[in-house]
N, C-alpha and C positions, 0 to 999 in steps of 0.2 A: 747724842753727840758721840761719834766714833773717833777714836784716836787716829791721827795721821803721822805722828812721830812716836817711835818706841824707844824708850831709854832702858837699856839692859845693862845690868852690872853683875859681875862675877859673884858678888856677895853683898849683903847689906852693909858691910863695913865700908863699902865705897859710897854710901849714901851722902856723907858729909861733903864729898867732892861733887857728886852729881846733883845735889840740891840746887846748885847755881844754874845748871841747865834747866832743871824743872821750873825754877822761879822765873827765868826769862821766858820760857815757852808759855807759862801761865800768864805773865804780864802782857805778852803779845797775843793772848787769847788763841793759842794754837793747841788744839786738843792732843793730849799725849797720854801714854801709859808708862808705867814703870814696873819692871820685873827683875828678879834675881835669877839668873841661870848660870850654870857653870859648865864651861867647855869640858872640864875634866870630871866633874862629879855628876853632871846630868847631860851627857852628850846627846842622847836621843832626843831629849826635850829641846835642846838648842837647835838641832837640825830640824825638828818639827816646827818650832817657832819660825825659823828662817824661811822654810819652804811655804808656810802658810801666811806669812806677814802681809804680802802684797794682796792676797785674796781677802784679807780682813780690812783692807783700806789703808794700811801703813804705807807711807811714801818715803820716809827716811828713818834709818835706824842709827841711834847713837849708842855705842857699846863701850863700856868702861871695863878695864881689867888691869890688874897689877901682876907683878912677878912674871910668870911665863906668858901671860897675856894672850892666850890663844882665842879667847872669846870673839873679838871682832873679826878675825880671820876665818874662823869656823862659820860664823854667820854669813860673811861675804861669800864664802864658797858655796853656800846653799841658797842664795837669792840673787836676783838682778837689781835689787834696790840699792841705792847708795848707802854705804855704811861709813860712819864717822867714828874713829877709834879715839878713846880718851885713855892714855896711859896714866895709871894711878901710882902715885908715889908710895913706895914700900919702905920698909925699915932697913933693908940691907943695901941696895944699890940706888936708893933715892928715886926710883922710877925709871932710871935709864934702861934697866933690863926690860921693863914693859914697853918703853918707847921703841927700842930696837925690835922687839918681838912684833909689834904692831906695824911698823913701817916696812919691815923686810918681807913683804908679801911676794909670792911668785907672780910672773906675768899672767894676766887674765883675771886675777883676784885682787883688785885694788881695795884698799881701805884708806880713806882720807884720814889723816892723823893730825891732831892738834897737840899743843904742848902738854907736858906732864901736868896733871890736875887741871887741864884747860877746858873744863866742862862748859863754861860760859861761851867760849869761842865755838865749841861744838854746836851749841844751840844756835848761835848766830849763823854758822855755816848752814845748818839745817833750814833756818828761816830764809836765808838767801836762796837756797835751792827751791824751796816752796814758793818763794816770791816770783819765780819765773812764770808761774801759772796763776798767780793770785795777786791782782793789782791792789786790793785792800791791804793785804799783808805787806806788799812792797812799799806802800805808803807808810805803814807803821814802822817798817825797818828804816826808811829814810828819815822819819822823825826821830827814831832812836839814835841814829848816827849823828843827826844834827844836834841832838842833846849832848852827845859825847863831845862834839866840837865846842859847843857853848860852855861846857864845864872847863875846858882848857882855856878858852878866851877869858872867862871870868877869873880863873886862877892866875893867868898872866897879868891881868889888871891888878889883882890883889898883890902880886909880887912887886909891882912897881911902887907900891906903898910901903914896902918893907925897907927900913932905913939901916944903912951901914955907913960908917964914915968914908969909906973908899968906894962905895958902890956908885956907879956913874949913870945908871938908868933908872 
């Protein structure tokens, strides 16, 4: 089984955030790989990874980075594959620095960007992209989204049972 999604992080310190993406891909039975590559510490390896990803069967790349957050952009500059950036919350600017670094890409080098620490949404977006050509995965995604809906329907029913003297519904 070869990976079709690649999760790349600037350092293994990003793993607690990126585990949510890995878990969802795993639950949806989407083959993926995980690697740590740094745009600043291992720039040649990042460029080589990006240039060779499509040839290895990768279809979507999820790239997480904090602080200067160059990793998603450097990857996007070296591939035609879709790149989804996950800004990682840091200790100084709470991830806003990473968010701005990832979303402010020059014309021609897009990086789809999710919320700070939004790894799960990155995985969902990757699955949505893959679902365009995979009806089995599209069905799993539809079931997943229906499950989200049912959680809210159930929660709303449970809220109706909560009693307050002045609550009218």
